[in-house]
C-alpha positions in Angstrom: -34.4 76.9 8.3 -31.8 74.3 7.3 -32.8 71.1 5.6 -31.9 68.2 7.8 -31.5 65.8 4.8 -29.1 67.9 2.9 -25.6 66.6 3.1 -23.0 68.9 4.3 -19.4 68.2 3.3 -17.3 66.8 6.2 -14.4 69.1 7.4 -12.2 66.7 5.7 -14.1 67.0 2.4 -13.8 71.0 2.6 -10.1 70.7 2.8 -9.9 69.0 -0.4 -9.5 65.4 0.7 -12.9 64.2 -0.4 -11.7 61.0 -2.1 -9.5 59.6 0.8 -10.7 56.6 2.5 -11.7 58.0 5.9 -12.1 56.6 9.1 -8.9 54.5 9.0 -5.7 55.1 11.1 -2.7 55.4 8.9 0.7 54.3 10.1 3.3 57.1 9.5 5.8 54.6 8.1 3.2 53.4 5.6 2.3 56.9 4.6 6.1 57.6 3.9 6.3 54.2 1.9 3.2 55.4 -0.2 4.9 58.7 -1.1 8.1 56.9 -2.1 6.0 54.4 -4.2 4.5 57.5 -5.9 8.0 58.8 -6.7 9.2 55.6 -7.9 6.4 54.2 -10.0 7.0 51.3 -12.4 7.1 52.2 -16.1 3.7 50.4 -16.4 2.2 52.3 -13.6 3.5 55.5 -15.2 1.9 54.6 -18.6 -1.5 53.9 -16.7 -1.3 56.9 -14.5 -1.1 59.1 -17.6 -4.6 57.8 -18.5 -6.1 57.9 -15.1 -4.8 61.2 -13.7 -6.7 64.4 -13.8 -10.0 62.7 -14.3 -8.9 61.7 -17.8 -11.0 58.4 -17.9 -14.6 59.4 -18.3 -14.2 62.0 -15.5 -13.5 59.4 -12.9 -11.1 60.5 -10.1 -8.3 58.0 -9.2 -5.6 58.2 -6.5 -2.4 56.4 -6.7 -0.8 54.5 -4.0 -3.7 54.8 -1.9 -3.5 53.3 1.8 -6.6 51.2 2.5 -6.7 49.2 5.7 -3.0 48.9 6.0 -2.3 48.0 2.3 -1.1 50.3 -0.3 -3.2 50.2 -3.5 -1.5 50.9 -6.9 -4.7 53.0 -8.0 -8.1 53.6 -6.4 -11.3 55.0 -7.7 -13.4 56.0 -4.6 -16.6 56.7 -6.6 -16.4 53.2 -8.1 -14.9 51.6 -4.9 -12.4 50.1 -7.2 -8.8 49.1 -6.5 -6.4 48.5 -9.5 -3.2 46.6 -8.9 -0.6 46.5 -11.7 1.2 43.2 -11.4 4.7 42.6 -12.2 7.1 39.7 -11.7 7.1 40.1 -8.0 3.5 39.1 -7.7 4.6 35.6 -8.9 6.4 35.1 -5.7 3.7 36.6 -3.4 0.7 35.0 -4.4 -0.5 34.0 -1.0 0.0 37.6 0.2 -1.9 39.0 -2.7 -4.8 36.4 -2.0 -5.0 37.6 1.7 -4.8 41.2 0.7 -7.5 40.7 -1.9 -9.7 39.3 0.9 -9.2 42.2 3.2 -9.9 44.7 0.5 -13.1 42.9 -0.7 -14.1 42.6 2.9 -14.0 46.4 3.0 -16.6 46.5 0.2 -14.1 47.2 -2.6 -13.6 45.5 -5.8 -10.2 44.4 -7.0 -8.9 44.5 -10.6 -5.6 43.0 -11.3 -3.8 44.0 -14.5 -0.4 42.4 -15.6 2.5 44.7 -16.7 2.4 43.0 -20.1 -1.1 44.0 -20.6 -0.4 47.8 -19.8 2.5 47.6 -22.3 0.9 45.7 -25.2 -2.9 46.2 -24.7 -3.3 49.6 -23.1 -6.7 50.3 -25.0 -8.1 47.1 -23.8 -6.8 47.8 -20.2 -8.6 51.2 -20.3 -11.9 49.7 -21.6 -11.8 47.1 -18.9 -11.1 49.7 -16.1 -13.9 51.8 -17.4 -16.3 49.0 -17.5 -15.3 47.9 -14.0 -16.0 51.5 -12.8 -19.5 51.5 -14.4 -20.5 48.1 -12.8 -22.9 48.0 -9.9 -21.1 47.0 -6.8 
């Protein structure tokens, strides 16, 4: 007899997609853009990715260029419900867009951590500690 309270992985989880934000419709154009952004990461994103990929930060699984509710997040940790944005000069020109985007993401129950390019280049250890602390916080 099966236990009705045991959790069976969804068909999507069984296929290895267990950390993808499910239940959302993804625009094929947005999906293609996310793939392009993965191939064309900024130098700062590449630096940070080397420390986040393959569960290197305390065993936490991060995805890069994750589509969430129509937006493409630089990095996303599903277990911590944390979005990490690495902000360069372009973000100075799109402050209103970033505020609106932040509202949508937090409205989805996610937390948002913004990190400046300079912080990644000059204070990487502090950035990694900040991310680790953010992942361990209760939501």
